mmCIF file of the N, C-alpha and C atoms, coordinates in Angstrom:
data_MODEL
# 
_entry.id   MODEL 
# 
loop_
_atom_site.group_PDB 
_atom_site.id 
_atom_site.type_symbol 
_atom_site.label_atom_id 
_atom_site.label_alt_id 
_atom_site.label_comp_id 
_atom_site.label_asym_id 
_atom_site.label_entity_id 
_atom_site.label_seq_id 
_atom_site.pdbx_PDB_ins_code 
_atom_site.Cartn_x 
_atom_site.Cartn_y 
_atom_site.Cartn_z 
_atom_site.occupancy 
_atom_site.B_iso_or_equiv 
_atom_site.pdbx_formal_charge 
_atom_site.auth_seq_id 
_atom_site.auth_comp_id 
_atom_site.auth_asym_id 
_atom_site.auth_atom_id 
_atom_site.pdbx_PDB_model_num 
ATOM 1   N N  . ILE A 1 1  ? 0.945   -1.198  -0.268 1.00 0.00 ? 1  ILE A N  1 
ATOM 2   C CA . ILE A 1 1  ? 0.052   -0.065  0.116  1.00 0.00 ? 1  ILE A CA 1 
ATOM 3   C C  . ILE A 1 1  ? 0.900   1.108   0.363  1.00 0.00 ? 1  ILE A C  1 
ATOM 4   N N  . GLU A 1 2  ? 0.695   1.872   -1.180 1.00 0.00 ? 2  GLU A N  1 
ATOM 5   C CA . GLU A 1 2  ? 1.605   2.971   -1.101 1.00 0.00 ? 2  GLU A CA 1 
ATOM 6   C C  . GLU A 1 2  ? 1.100   4.076   0.316  1.00 0.00 ? 2  GLU A C  1 
ATOM 7   N N  . GLY A 1 3  ? 1.718   4.826   0.543  1.00 0.00 ? 3  GLY A N  1 
ATOM 8   C CA . GLY A 1 3  ? 1.609   5.962   1.662  1.00 0.00 ? 3  GLY A CA 1 
ATOM 9   C C  . GLY A 1 3  ? 1.960   5.072   2.755  1.00 0.00 ? 3  GLY A C  1 
ATOM 10  N N  . ILE A 1 4  ? 1.781   4.080   3.518  1.00 0.00 ? 4  ILE A N  1 
ATOM 11  C CA . ILE A 1 4  ? 2.377   3.942   4.373  1.00 0.00 ? 4  ILE A CA 1 
ATOM 12  C C  . ILE A 1 4  ? 3.298   3.114   5.111  1.00 0.00 ? 4  ILE A C  1 
ATOM 13  N N  . HIS A 1 5  ? 4.361   3.915   5.873  1.00 0.00 ? 5  HIS A N  1 
ATOM 14  C CA . HIS A 1 5  ? 5.512   3.932   6.369  1.00 0.00 ? 5  HIS A CA 1 
ATOM 15  C C  . HIS A 1 5  ? 5.644   3.532   7.477  1.00 0.00 ? 5  HIS A C  1 
ATOM 16  N N  . VAL A 1 6  ? 6.366   2.110   8.323  1.00 0.00 ? 6  VAL A N  1 
ATOM 17  C CA . VAL A 1 6  ? 6.433   1.713   9.385  1.00 0.00 ? 6  VAL A CA 1 
ATOM 18  C C  . VAL A 1 6  ? 8.291   1.423   9.869  1.00 0.00 ? 6  VAL A C  1 
ATOM 19  N N  . PHE A 1 7  ? 8.160   1.844   11.030 1.00 0.00 ? 7  PHE A N  1 
ATOM 20  C CA . PHE A 1 7  ? 9.317   1.937   11.385 1.00 0.00 ? 7  PHE A CA 1 
ATOM 21  C C  . PHE A 1 7  ? 9.730   1.617   13.191 1.00 0.00 ? 7  PHE A C  1 
ATOM 22  N N  . MET A 1 8  ? 10.598  1.225   13.381 1.00 0.00 ? 8  MET A N  1 
ATOM 23  C CA . MET A 1 8  ? 10.600  0.856   14.667 1.00 0.00 ? 8  MET A CA 1 
ATOM 24  C C  . MET A 1 8  ? 11.949  1.727   15.056 1.00 0.00 ? 8  MET A C  1 
ATOM 25  N N  . ASN A 1 9  ? 10.958  3.258   16.501 1.00 0.00 ? 9  ASN A N  1 
ATOM 26  C CA . ASN A 1 9  ? 11.992  3.970   17.257 1.00 0.00 ? 9  ASN A CA 1 
ATOM 27  C C  . ASN A 1 9  ? 12.364  3.332   18.430 1.00 0.00 ? 9  ASN A C  1 
ATOM 28  N N  . ASN A 1 10 ? 14.003  2.961   18.171 1.00 0.00 ? 10 ASN A N  1 
ATOM 29  C CA . ASN A 1 10 ? 14.386  1.639   19.359 1.00 0.00 ? 10 ASN A CA 1 
ATOM 30  C C  . ASN A 1 10 ? 14.594  2.444   20.232 1.00 0.00 ? 10 ASN A C  1 
ATOM 31  N N  . PRO A 1 11 ? 15.669  3.678   20.097 1.00 0.00 ? 11 PRO A N  1 
ATOM 32  C CA . PRO A 1 11 ? 15.821  4.542   21.436 1.00 0.00 ? 11 PRO A CA 1 
ATOM 33  C C  . PRO A 1 11 ? 14.599  4.866   22.583 1.00 0.00 ? 11 PRO A C  1 
ATOM 34  N N  . ILE A 1 12 ? 13.316  5.015   22.176 1.00 0.00 ? 12 ILE A N  1 
ATOM 35  C CA . ILE A 1 12 ? 12.312  4.969   22.481 1.00 0.00 ? 12 ILE A CA 1 
ATOM 36  C C  . ILE A 1 12 ? 11.475  4.073   23.091 1.00 0.00 ? 12 ILE A C  1 
ATOM 37  N N  . GLY A 1 13 ? 11.674  2.914   22.013 1.00 0.00 ? 13 GLY A N  1 
ATOM 38  C CA . GLY A 1 13 ? 10.787  1.501   22.109 1.00 0.00 ? 13 GLY A CA 1 
ATOM 39  C C  . GLY A 1 13 ? 9.159   1.634   21.784 1.00 0.00 ? 13 GLY A C  1 
ATOM 40  N N  . GLU A 1 14 ? 9.165   2.514   20.469 1.00 0.00 ? 14 GLU A N  1 
ATOM 41  C CA . GLU A 1 14 ? 7.976   2.787   19.809 1.00 0.00 ? 14 GLU A CA 1 
ATOM 42  C C  . GLU A 1 14 ? 7.745   2.076   18.515 1.00 0.00 ? 14 GLU A C  1 
ATOM 43  N N  . LEU A 1 15 ? 6.903   1.732   18.343 1.00 0.00 ? 15 LEU A N  1 
ATOM 44  C CA . LEU A 1 15 ? 6.603   1.359   17.160 1.00 0.00 ? 15 LEU A CA 1 
ATOM 45  C C  . LEU A 1 15 ? 5.741   2.521   16.124 1.00 0.00 ? 15 LEU A C  1 
ATOM 46  N N  . GLN A 1 16 ? 6.495   2.791   14.943 1.00 0.00 ? 16 GLN A N  1 
ATOM 47  C CA . GLN A 1 16 ? 5.801   4.244   14.272 1.00 0.00 ? 16 GLN A CA 1 
ATOM 48  C C  . GLN A 1 16 ? 5.576   3.703   13.225 1.00 0.00 ? 16 GLN A C  1 
ATOM 49  N N  . ILE A 1 17 ? 4.142   4.345   12.737 1.00 0.00 ? 17 ILE A N  1 
ATOM 50  C CA . ILE A 1 17 ? 3.600   3.709   11.490 1.00 0.00 ? 17 ILE A CA 1 
ATOM 51  C C  . ILE A 1 17 ? 3.136   5.910   11.146 1.00 0.00 ? 17 ILE A C  1 
ATOM 52  N N  . LYS A 1 18 ? 2.929   6.077   9.675  1.00 0.00 ? 18 LYS A N  1 
ATOM 53  C CA . LYS A 1 18 ? 2.948   7.270   9.255  1.00 0.00 ? 18 LYS A CA 1 
ATOM 54  C C  . LYS A 1 18 ? 1.807   6.863   7.773  1.00 0.00 ? 18 LYS A C  1 
ATOM 55  N N  . ASN A 1 19 ? 0.567   7.051   7.915  1.00 0.00 ? 19 ASN A N  1 
ATOM 56  C CA . ASN A 1 19 ? 0.058   7.108   7.239  1.00 0.00 ? 19 ASN A CA 1 
ATOM 57  C C  . ASN A 1 19 ? -0.324  8.048   6.494  1.00 0.00 ? 19 ASN A C  1 
ATOM 58  N N  . ASN A 1 20 ? -0.094  8.179   5.189  1.00 0.00 ? 20 ASN A N  1 
ATOM 59  C CA . ASN A 1 20 ? -0.453  9.466   4.042  1.00 0.00 ? 20 ASN A CA 1 
ATOM 60  C C  . ASN A 1 20 ? -0.848  8.556   2.381  1.00 0.00 ? 20 ASN A C  1 
ATOM 61  N N  . SER A 1 21 ? -2.048  7.561   3.302  1.00 0.00 ? 21 SER A N  1 
ATOM 62  C CA . SER A 1 21 ? -2.661  7.098   2.455  1.00 0.00 ? 21 SER A CA 1 
ATOM 63  C C  . SER A 1 21 ? -3.867  7.568   2.460  1.00 0.00 ? 21 SER A C  1 
ATOM 64  N N  . THR A 1 22 ? -4.884  7.086   1.657  1.00 0.00 ? 22 THR A N  1 
ATOM 65  C CA . THR A 1 22 ? -6.556  7.256   2.260  1.00 0.00 ? 22 THR A CA 1 
ATOM 66  C C  . THR A 1 22 ? -7.085  6.095   2.612  1.00 0.00 ? 22 THR A C  1 
ATOM 67  N N  . GLU A 1 23 ? -6.104  4.934   2.867  1.00 0.00 ? 23 GLU A N  1 
ATOM 68  C CA . GLU A 1 23 ? -6.540  3.870   3.402  1.00 0.00 ? 23 GLU A CA 1 
ATOM 69  C C  . GLU A 1 23 ? -7.118  3.543   4.709  1.00 0.00 ? 23 GLU A C  1 
ATOM 70  N N  . GLU A 1 24 ? -7.994  2.965   5.459  1.00 0.00 ? 24 GLU A N  1 
ATOM 71  C CA . GLU A 1 24 ? -8.082  3.364   7.055  1.00 0.00 ? 24 GLU A CA 1 
ATOM 72  C C  . GLU A 1 24 ? -7.573  2.313   7.493  1.00 0.00 ? 24 GLU A C  1 
ATOM 73  N N  . ILE A 1 25 ? -6.657  2.324   8.369  1.00 0.00 ? 25 ILE A N  1 
ATOM 74  C CA . ILE A 1 25 ? -6.005  0.910   9.480  1.00 0.00 ? 25 ILE A CA 1 
ATOM 75  C C  . ILE A 1 25 ? -6.996  0.228   10.095 1.00 0.00 ? 25 ILE A C  1 
ATOM 76  N N  . LEU A 1 26 ? -7.325  -1.367  9.848  1.00 0.00 ? 26 LEU A N  1 
ATOM 77  C CA . LEU A 1 26 ? -8.248  -1.764  10.840 1.00 0.00 ? 26 LEU A CA 1 
ATOM 78  C C  . LEU A 1 26 ? -7.589  -2.129  12.224 1.00 0.00 ? 26 LEU A C  1 
ATOM 79  N N  . ASN A 1 27 ? -6.181  -3.071  12.229 1.00 0.00 ? 27 ASN A N  1 
ATOM 80  C CA . ASN A 1 27 ? -5.741  -3.258  12.961 1.00 0.00 ? 27 ASN A CA 1 
ATOM 81  C C  . ASN A 1 27 ? -4.279  -3.778  13.016 1.00 0.00 ? 27 ASN A C  1 
ATOM 82  N N  . ILE A 1 28 ? -3.509  -3.679  13.696 1.00 0.00 ? 28 ILE A N  1 
ATOM 83  C CA . ILE A 1 28 ? -2.118  -3.866  13.462 1.00 0.00 ? 28 ILE A CA 1 
ATOM 84  C C  . ILE A 1 28 ? -1.493  -5.136  14.309 1.00 0.00 ? 28 ILE A C  1 
ATOM 85  N N  . THR A 1 29 ? -1.014  -6.014  13.810 1.00 0.00 ? 29 THR A N  1 
ATOM 86  C CA . THR A 1 29 ? -0.481  -7.389  14.401 1.00 0.00 ? 29 THR A CA 1 
ATOM 87  C C  . THR A 1 29 ? 1.289   -7.437  14.205 1.00 0.00 ? 29 THR A C  1 
ATOM 88  N N  . LEU A 1 30 ? 1.709   -7.580  15.986 1.00 0.00 ? 30 LEU A N  1 
ATOM 89  C CA . LEU A 1 30 ? 3.315   -7.976  15.304 1.00 0.00 ? 30 LEU A CA 1 
ATOM 90  C C  . LEU A 1 30 ? 3.572   -9.377  15.639 1.00 0.00 ? 30 LEU A C  1 
ATOM 91  N N  . ILE A 1 31 ? 4.133   -10.108 14.633 1.00 0.00 ? 31 ILE A N  1 
ATOM 92  C CA . ILE A 1 31 ? 4.503   -11.257 14.466 1.00 0.00 ? 31 ILE A CA 1 
ATOM 93  C C  . ILE A 1 31 ? 5.755   -11.564 15.002 1.00 0.00 ? 31 ILE A C  1 
ATOM 94  N N  . ASN A 1 32 ? 6.626   -12.712 15.429 1.00 0.00 ? 32 ASN A N  1 
ATOM 95  C CA . ASN A 1 32 ? 7.716   -13.352 15.445 1.00 0.00 ? 32 ASN A CA 1 
ATOM 96  C C  . ASN A 1 32 ? 8.160   -13.855 14.691 1.00 0.00 ? 32 ASN A C  1 
ATOM 97  N N  . SER A 1 33 ? 9.574   -14.383 14.931 1.00 0.00 ? 33 SER A N  1 
ATOM 98  C CA . SER A 1 33 ? 10.308  -14.597 13.446 1.00 0.00 ? 33 SER A CA 1 
ATOM 99  C C  . SER A 1 33 ? 9.890   -16.371 13.036 1.00 0.00 ? 33 SER A C  1 
ATOM 100 N N  . LEU A 1 34 ? 9.199   -16.421 14.966 1.00 0.00 ? 34 LEU A N  1 
ATOM 101 C CA . LEU A 1 34 ? 8.613   -18.243 14.348 1.00 0.00 ? 34 LEU A CA 1 
ATOM 102 C C  . LEU A 1 34 ? 7.352   -18.183 13.940 1.00 0.00 ? 34 LEU A C  1 
ATOM 103 N N  . GLY A 1 35 ? 6.616   -16.586 13.460 1.00 0.00 ? 35 GLY A N  1 
ATOM 104 C CA . GLY A 1 35 ? 4.879   -16.869 12.883 1.00 0.00 ? 35 GLY A CA 1 
ATOM 105 C C  . GLY A 1 35 ? 4.232   -16.832 14.269 1.00 0.00 ? 35 GLY A C  1 
ATOM 106 N N  . GLN A 1 36 ? 4.778   -16.639 15.669 1.00 0.00 ? 36 GLN A N  1 
ATOM 107 C CA . GLN A 1 36 ? 3.684   -16.062 15.972 1.00 0.00 ? 36 GLN A CA 1 
ATOM 108 C C  . GLN A 1 36 ? 2.758   -15.276 16.524 1.00 0.00 ? 36 GLN A C  1 
ATOM 109 N N  . THR A 1 37 ? 1.911   -14.798 16.916 1.00 0.00 ? 37 THR A N  1 
ATOM 110 C CA . THR A 1 37 ? 1.051   -13.114 17.001 1.00 0.00 ? 37 THR A CA 1 
ATOM 111 C C  . THR A 1 37 ? 1.537   -13.273 18.301 1.00 0.00 ? 37 THR A C  1 
ATOM 112 N N  . VAL A 1 38 ? 2.588   -12.014 19.026 1.00 0.00 ? 38 VAL A N  1 
ATOM 113 C CA . VAL A 1 38 ? 2.857   -11.492 19.800 1.00 0.00 ? 38 VAL A CA 1 
ATOM 114 C C  . VAL A 1 38 ? 1.866   -10.593 20.456 1.00 0.00 ? 38 VAL A C  1 
ATOM 115 N N  . LYS A 1 39 ? 1.269   -9.477  19.032 1.00 0.00 ? 39 LYS A N  1 
ATOM 116 C CA . LYS A 1 39 ? 0.591   -8.236  19.685 1.00 0.00 ? 39 LYS A CA 1 
ATOM 117 C C  . LYS A 1 39 ? -0.457  -7.988  19.167 1.00 0.00 ? 39 LYS A C  1 
ATOM 118 N N  . ILE A 1 40 ? -1.430  -7.531  19.301 1.00 0.00 ? 40 ILE A N  1 
ATOM 119 C CA . ILE A 1 40 ? -2.627  -6.968  18.017 1.00 0.00 ? 40 ILE A CA 1 
ATOM 120 C C  . ILE A 1 40 ? -2.912  -5.925  18.827 1.00 0.00 ? 40 ILE A C  1 
ATOM 121 N N  . TRP A 1 41 ? -3.546  -4.656  17.951 1.00 0.00 ? 41 TRP A N  1 
ATOM 122 C CA . TRP A 1 41 ? -3.733  -3.507  18.531 1.00 0.00 ? 41 TRP A CA 1 
ATOM 123 C C  . TRP A 1 41 ? -5.266  -3.406  17.449 1.00 0.00 ? 41 TRP A C  1 
ATOM 124 N N  . ASN A 1 42 ? -6.052  -2.767  18.144 1.00 0.00 ? 42 ASN A N  1 
ATOM 125 C CA . ASN A 1 42 ? -7.573  -2.644  17.771 1.00 0.00 ? 42 ASN A CA 1 
ATOM 126 C C  . ASN A 1 42 ? -8.055  -1.561  17.755 1.00 0.00 ? 42 ASN A C  1 
ATOM 127 N N  . SER A 1 43 ? -7.124  -0.026  17.518 1.00 0.00 ? 43 SER A N  1 
ATOM 128 C CA . SER A 1 43 ? -7.435  1.071   18.098 1.00 0.00 ? 43 SER A CA 1 
ATOM 129 C C  . SER A 1 43 ? -8.501  1.531   17.241 1.00 0.00 ? 43 SER A C  1 
ATOM 130 N N  . ASN A 1 44 ? -8.436  3.131   17.046 1.00 0.00 ? 44 ASN A N  1 
ATOM 131 C CA . ASN A 1 44 ? -8.937  4.012   16.275 1.00 0.00 ? 44 ASN A CA 1 
ATOM 132 C C  . ASN A 1 44 ? -7.728  4.447   15.396 1.00 0.00 ? 44 ASN A C  1 
ATOM 133 N N  . PHE A 1 45 ? -7.325  4.256   14.235 1.00 0.00 ? 45 PHE A N  1 
ATOM 134 C CA . PHE A 1 45 ? -6.127  4.659   13.660 1.00 0.00 ? 45 PHE A CA 1 
ATOM 135 C C  . PHE A 1 45 ? -6.334  5.559   12.861 1.00 0.00 ? 45 PHE A C  1 
ATOM 136 N N  . ASN A 1 46 ? -7.721  6.406   13.078 1.00 0.00 ? 46 ASN A N  1 
ATOM 137 C CA . ASN A 1 46 ? -7.801  7.517   12.032 1.00 0.00 ? 46 ASN A CA 1 
ATOM 138 C C  . ASN A 1 46 ? -6.674  8.737   11.750 1.00 0.00 ? 46 ASN A C  1 
ATOM 139 N N  . ILE A 1 47 ? -5.930  8.348   12.330 1.00 0.00 ? 47 ILE A N  1 
ATOM 140 C CA . ILE A 1 47 ? -4.683  9.567   12.503 1.00 0.00 ? 47 ILE A CA 1 
ATOM 141 C C  . ILE A 1 47 ? -3.928  9.464   11.324 1.00 0.00 ? 47 ILE A C  1 
ATOM 142 N N  . ARG A 1 48 ? -2.960  10.165  11.152 1.00 0.00 ? 48 ARG A N  1 
ATOM 143 C CA . ARG A 1 48 ? -1.857  9.998   10.192 1.00 0.00 ? 48 ARG A CA 1 
ATOM 144 C C  . ARG A 1 48 ? -0.748  9.428   10.922 1.00 0.00 ? 48 ARG A C  1 
ATOM 145 N N  . THR A 1 49 ? -0.110  9.752   12.200 1.00 0.00 ? 49 THR A N  1 
ATOM 146 C CA . THR A 1 49 ? 1.239   9.336   13.256 1.00 0.00 ? 49 THR A CA 1 
ATOM 147 C C  . THR A 1 49 ? 0.455   8.158   13.952 1.00 0.00 ? 49 THR A C  1 
ATOM 148 N N  . ILE A 1 50 ? 1.081   6.907   13.999 1.00 0.00 ? 50 ILE A N  1 
ATOM 149 C CA . ILE A 1 50 ? 0.648   6.263   15.265 1.00 0.00 ? 50 ILE A CA 1 
ATOM 150 C C  . ILE A 1 50 ? 1.945   5.855   16.310 1.00 0.00 ? 50 ILE A C  1 
ATOM 151 N N  . SER A 1 51 ? 1.393   5.990   17.063 1.00 0.00 ? 51 SER A N  1 
ATOM 152 C CA . SER A 1 51 ? 3.054   5.583   17.855 1.00 0.00 ? 51 SER A CA 1 
ATOM 153 C C  . SER A 1 51 ? 2.510   4.856   18.829 1.00 0.00 ? 51 SER A C  1 
ATOM 154 N N  . LEU A 1 52 ? 3.056   3.558   19.178 1.00 0.00 ? 52 LEU A N  1 
ATOM 155 C CA . LEU A 1 52 ? 2.408   1.945   19.384 1.00 0.00 ? 52 LEU A CA 1 
ATOM 156 C C  . LEU A 1 52 ? 4.013   1.410   20.215 1.00 0.00 ? 52 LEU A C  1 
ATOM 157 N N  . PRO A 1 53 ? 3.826   2.225   21.704 1.00 0.00 ? 53 PRO A N  1 
ATOM 158 C CA . PRO A 1 53 ? 4.903   1.561   22.988 1.00 0.00 ? 53 PRO A CA 1 
ATOM 159 C C  . PRO A 1 53 ? 4.614   0.155   22.669 1.00 0.00 ? 53 PRO A C  1 
ATOM 160 N N  . LEU A 1 54 ? 5.967   -0.325  22.818 1.00 0.00 ? 54 LEU A N  1 
ATOM 161 C CA . LEU A 1 54 ? 6.267   -1.749  22.372 1.00 0.00 ? 54 LEU A CA 1 
ATOM 162 C C  . LEU A 1 54 ? 7.486   -2.703  23.258 1.00 0.00 ? 54 LEU A C  1 
ATOM 163 N N  . SER A 1 55 ? 7.384   -3.012  23.698 1.00 0.00 ? 55 SER A N  1 
ATOM 164 C CA . SER A 1 55 ? 8.748   -4.162  24.697 1.00 0.00 ? 55 SER A CA 1 
ATOM 165 C C  . SER A 1 55 ? 8.564   -5.092  24.293 1.00 0.00 ? 55 SER A C  1 
ATOM 166 N N  . ALA A 1 56 ? 9.037   -5.737  23.736 1.00 0.00 ? 56 ALA A N  1 
ATOM 167 C CA . ALA A 1 56 ? 9.473   -7.008  22.627 1.00 0.00 ? 56 ALA A CA 1 
ATOM 168 C C  . ALA A 1 56 ? 11.055  -7.616  22.685 1.00 0.00 ? 56 ALA A C  1 
ATOM 169 N N  . ALA A 1 57 ? 11.604  -8.785  22.778 1.00 0.00 ? 57 ALA A N  1 
ATOM 170 C CA . ALA A 1 57 ? 12.932  -9.266  23.072 1.00 0.00 ? 57 ALA A CA 1 
ATOM 171 C C  . ALA A 1 57 ? 13.217  -8.549  22.083 1.00 0.00 ? 57 ALA A C  1 
ATOM 172 N N  . THR A 1 58 ? 14.657  -8.546  21.630 1.00 0.00 ? 58 THR A N  1 
ATOM 173 C CA . THR A 1 58 ? 15.409  -8.570  20.377 1.00 0.00 ? 58 THR A CA 1 
ATOM 174 C C  . THR A 1 58 ? 15.046  -8.762  19.110 1.00 0.00 ? 58 THR A C  1 
ATOM 175 N N  . GLY A 1 59 ? 15.166  -8.688  18.190 1.00 0.00 ? 59 GLY A N  1 
ATOM 176 C CA . GLY A 1 59 ? 14.982  -9.491  16.810 1.00 0.00 ? 59 GLY A CA 1 
ATOM 177 C C  . GLY A 1 59 ? 14.267  -8.921  15.776 1.00 0.00 ? 59 GLY A C  1 
ATOM 178 N N  . VAL A 1 60 ? 14.078  -9.693  14.568 1.00 0.00 ? 60 VAL A N  1 
ATOM 179 C CA . VAL A 1 60 ? 13.231  -9.684  13.438 1.00 0.00 ? 60 VAL A CA 1 
ATOM 180 C C  . VAL A 1 60 ? 11.873  -10.338 13.861 1.00 0.00 ? 60 VAL A C  1 
ATOM 181 N N  . TYR A 1 61 ? 10.887  -8.796  13.216 1.00 0.00 ? 61 TYR A N  1 
ATOM 182 C CA . TYR A 1 61 ? 9.714   -8.818  13.719 1.00 0.00 ? 61 TYR A CA 1 
ATOM 183 C C  . TYR A 1 61 ? 8.792   -8.681  12.109 1.00 0.00 ? 61 TYR A C  1 
ATOM 184 N N  . ILE A 1 62 ? 7.628   -9.039  12.022 1.00 0.00 ? 62 ILE A N  1 
ATOM 185 C CA . ILE A 1 62 ? 6.941   -8.562  10.757 1.00 0.00 ? 62 ILE A CA 1 
ATOM 186 C C  . ILE A 1 62 ? 5.958   -7.962  11.404 1.00 0.00 ? 62 ILE A C  1 
ATOM 187 N N  . VAL A 1 63 ? 5.257   -6.744  11.105 1.00 0.00 ? 63 VAL A N  1 
ATOM 188 C CA . VAL A 1 63 ? 4.343   -5.823  11.440 1.00 0.00 ? 63 VAL A CA 1 
ATOM 189 C C  . VAL A 1 63 ? 3.018   -5.981  10.293 1.00 0.00 ? 63 VAL A C  1 
ATOM 190 N N  . GLN A 1 64 ? 2.273   -6.284  10.696 1.00 0.00 ? 64 GLN A N  1 
ATOM 191 C CA . GLN A 1 64 ? 1.318   -6.664  9.248  1.00 0.00 ? 64 GLN A CA 1 
ATOM 192 C C  . GLN A 1 64 ? 0.382   -5.791  9.816  1.00 0.00 ? 64 GLN A C  1 
ATOM 193 N N  . ILE A 1 65 ? -0.266  -4.816  8.861  1.00 0.00 ? 65 ILE A N  1 
ATOM 194 C CA . ILE A 1 65 ? -1.278  -3.673  8.723  1.00 0.00 ? 65 ILE A CA 1 
ATOM 195 C C  . ILE A 1 65 ? -2.353  -4.144  8.082  1.00 0.00 ? 65 ILE A C  1 
ATOM 196 N N  . ASN A 1 66 ? -3.265  -4.531  8.732  1.00 0.00 ? 66 ASN A N  1 
ATOM 197 C CA . ASN A 1 66 ? -4.476  -4.485  7.583  1.00 0.00 ? 66 ASN A CA 1 
ATOM 198 C C  . ASN A 1 66 ? -5.663  -3.348  7.614  1.00 0.00 ? 66 ASN A C  1 
ATOM 199 N N  . THR A 1 67 ? -6.319  -3.232  6.431  1.00 0.00 ? 67 THR A N  1 
ATOM 200 C CA . THR A 1 67 ? -7.153  -1.834  5.969  1.00 0.00 ? 67 THR A CA 1 
ATOM 201 C C  . THR A 1 67 ? -8.143  -2.881  5.151  1.00 0.00 ? 67 THR A C  1 
ATOM 202 N N  . LYS A 1 68 ? -9.079  -1.820  5.080  1.00 0.00 ? 68 LYS A N  1 
ATOM 203 C CA . LYS A 1 68 ? -10.278 -2.387  4.530  1.00 0.00 ? 68 LYS A CA 1 
ATOM 204 C C  . LYS A 1 68 ? -10.157 -2.883  3.262  1.00 0.00 ? 68 LYS A C  1 
ATOM 205 N N  . LYS A 1 69 ? -9.136  -2.740  2.200  1.00 0.00 ? 69 LYS A N  1 
ATOM 206 C CA . LYS A 1 69 ? -8.328  -3.247  1.120  1.00 0.00 ? 69 LYS A CA 1 
ATOM 207 C C  . LYS A 1 69 ? -7.653  -4.295  1.147  1.00 0.00 ? 69 LYS A C  1 
ATOM 208 N N  . ALA A 1 70 ? -6.648  -3.991  1.556  1.00 0.00 ? 70 ALA A N  1 
ATOM 209 C CA . ALA A 1 70 ? -5.260  -4.888  1.408  1.00 0.00 ? 70 ALA A CA 1 
ATOM 210 C C  . ALA A 1 70 ? -4.755  -4.995  2.816  1.00 0.00 ? 70 ALA A C  1 
ATOM 211 N N  . THR A 1 71 ? -3.567  -5.938  2.818  1.00 0.00 ? 71 THR A N  1 
ATOM 212 C CA . THR A 1 71 ? -2.859  -6.389  4.013  1.00 0.00 ? 71 THR A CA 1 
ATOM 213 C C  . THR A 1 71 ? -1.432  -6.096  3.487  1.00 0.00 ? 71 THR A C  1 
ATOM 214 N N  . LEU A 1 72 ? -0.900  -5.133  4.848  1.00 0.00 ? 72 LEU A N  1 
ATOM 215 C CA . LEU A 1 72 ? 0.828   -4.634  4.348  1.00 0.00 ? 72 LEU A CA 1 
ATOM 216 C C  . LEU A 1 72 ? 1.634   -5.434  5.363  1.00 0.00 ? 72 LEU A C  1 
ATOM 217 N N  . ALA A 1 73 ? 2.769   -5.847  4.826  1.00 0.00 ? 73 ALA A N  1 
ATOM 218 C CA . ALA A 1 73 ? 3.508   -6.621  6.161  1.00 0.00 ? 73 ALA A CA 1 
ATOM 219 C C  . ALA A 1 73 ? 4.840   -6.115  5.865  1.00 0.00 ? 73 ALA A C  1 
ATOM 220 N N  . ASN A 1 74 ? 5.260   -5.540  6.873  1.00 0.00 ? 74 ASN A N  1 
ATOM 221 C CA . ASN A 1 74 ? 6.826   -4.817  6.848  1.00 0.00 ? 74 ASN A CA 1 
ATOM 222 C C  . ASN A 1 74 ? 7.773   -5.181  7.820  1.00 0.00 ? 74 ASN A C  1 
ATOM 223 N N  . LYS A 1 75 ? 8.716   -5.726  7.456  1.00 0.00 ? 75 LYS A N  1 
ATOM 224 C CA . LYS A 1 75 ? 9.922   -6.308  8.825  1.00 0.00 ? 75 LYS A CA 1 
ATOM 225 C C  . LYS A 1 75 ? 10.692  -5.228  9.623  1.00 0.00 ? 75 LYS A C  1 
ATOM 226 N N  . ILE A 1 76 ? 10.445  -5.071  10.941 1.00 0.00 ? 76 ILE A N  1 
ATOM 227 C CA . ILE A 1 76 ? 11.208  -4.479  11.488 1.00 0.00 ? 76 ILE A CA 1 
ATOM 228 C C  . ILE A 1 76 ? 12.084  -5.295  12.587 1.00 0.00 ? 76 ILE A C  1 
ATOM 229 N N  . LEU A 1 77 ? 13.390  -4.391  12.988 1.00 0.00 ? 77 LEU A N  1 
ATOM 230 C CA . LEU A 1 77 ? 14.403  -4.631  13.939 1.00 0.00 ? 77 LEU A CA 1 
ATOM 231 C C  . LEU A 1 77 ? 13.913  -3.970  15.366 1.00 0.00 ? 77 LEU A C  1 
ATOM 232 N N  . ILE A 1 78 ? 13.639  -5.264  16.456 1.00 0.00 ? 78 ILE A N  1 
ATOM 233 C CA . ILE A 1 78 ? 13.688  -4.741  17.633 1.00 0.00 ? 78 ILE A CA 1 
ATOM 234 C C  . ILE A 1 78 ? 15.265  -5.055  18.478 1.00 0.00 ? 78 ILE A C  1 
ATOM 235 N N  . LYS A 1 79 ? 15.750  -3.528  18.956 1.00 0.00 ? 79 LYS A N  1 
ATOM 236 C CA . LYS A 1 79 ? 16.734  -3.668  19.184 1.00 0.00 ? 79 LYS A CA 1 
ATOM 237 C C  . LYS A 1 79 ? 16.905  -3.989  20.696 1.00 0.00 ? 79 LYS A C  1 
# 
């Protein structure tokens, strides 16, 4: 989905998502490298910048973003 950017702000421990698209985000899921769901957020995401506090073990995770039209998956690194 063009216009949705995902990144981990490790110094402050926040997952940050910038939504510059017209898509409405329904939920966000954090998945570990074993394919296990670690966390699900089901809030109102009708804002441009989403900051989600996150404390998880160091490693590579997949952030799955579900919108009304599509699903987006991005890799992030938690340090």
